[in-house]
C-alpha positions as CSV (number, residue, x, y, z in Angstrom):
1,M,0.0,0.0,0.0
2,A,1.4,3.4,-1.0
3,A,1.2,6.4,1.3
4,F,1.1,10.0,0.1
5,D,1.8,12.9,2.3
6,T,-0.9,15.5,1.4
7,T,-0.1,17.8,4.3
8,T,3.1,19.4,2.9
9,V,2.5,23.0,2.0
10,Y,5.2,24.7,0.0
11,G,5.8,28.3,0.9
12,A,4.1,27.8,4.2
13,G,4.5,30.6,6.6
14,Q,4.6,33.3,4.0
15,S,1.7,35.0,2.4
16,F,1.3,35.4,-1.4
17,G,2.0,39.1,-1.0
18,G,5.2,38.3,0.9
19,R,6.4,36.0,-1.8
20,I,5.7,38.7,-4.4
21,I,7.7,41.2,-2.4
22,N,10.6,38.7,-2.1
23,A,10.5,38.1,-5.8
24,M,10.6,41.8,-6.5
25,T,13.4,42.3,-4.0
26,N,15.4,39.6,-5.8
27,V,14.8,41.2,-9.2
28,L,15.8,44.7,-7.9
29,G,18.9,43.1,-6.4
30,L,19.8,41.6,-9.7
31,L,19.3,44.9,-11.5
32,K,21.4,46.7,-9.0
33,T,24.2,44.1,-9.4
34,W,24.0,44.3,-13.2
35,N,24.2,48.1,-13.1
36,D,27.1,48.2,-10.7
37,E,29.0,45.8,-13.0
38,R,28.1,47.9,-16.0
39,I,29.4,51.1,-14.4
40,T,32.6,49.3,-13.3
41,R,33.2,48.0,-16.9
42,N,32.6,51.5,-18.4
43,T,35.0,53.1,-15.9
44,L,37.7,50.5,-16.5
45,N,37.3,50.9,-20.3
46,R,38.1,54.6,-20.0
47,L,41.5,53.8,-18.4
48,T,44.6,53.7,-20.5
49,D,46.5,50.4,-20.9
50,R,49.2,51.7,-18.5
51,E,46.6,52.6,-15.8
52,L,45.1,49.1,-16.2
53,D,48.6,47.6,-15.8
54,D,49.1,49.6,-12.6
55,I,46.1,47.8,-11.1
56,G,47.0,44.4,-12.5
57,L,44.6,44.2,-15.4
58,I,44.7,44.0,-19.1
59,R,41.9,45.2,-21.4
60,G,40.8,41.6,-22.1
61,D,40.0,41.1,-18.4
62,I,37.4,43.8,-18.4
63,E,34.6,42.1,-20.3
64,G,35.0,38.9,-18.3
65,M,34.6,40.6,-15.0
66,R,31.7,39.6,-12.7
């Protein structure tokens, strides 16, 4: 005889509104991270090769930064 657990509730303890707020917070966090990385790449791209060398980078390193 098989037994099924029908009492498990996923997302228990958090209302639908709370889950929506958490999802929006996660999206906003991802957008902030993306924008910070974009600003950093743009700033580094404006440096000369010599300035990049001073901080231990080469131009090819910039696009691969995360």
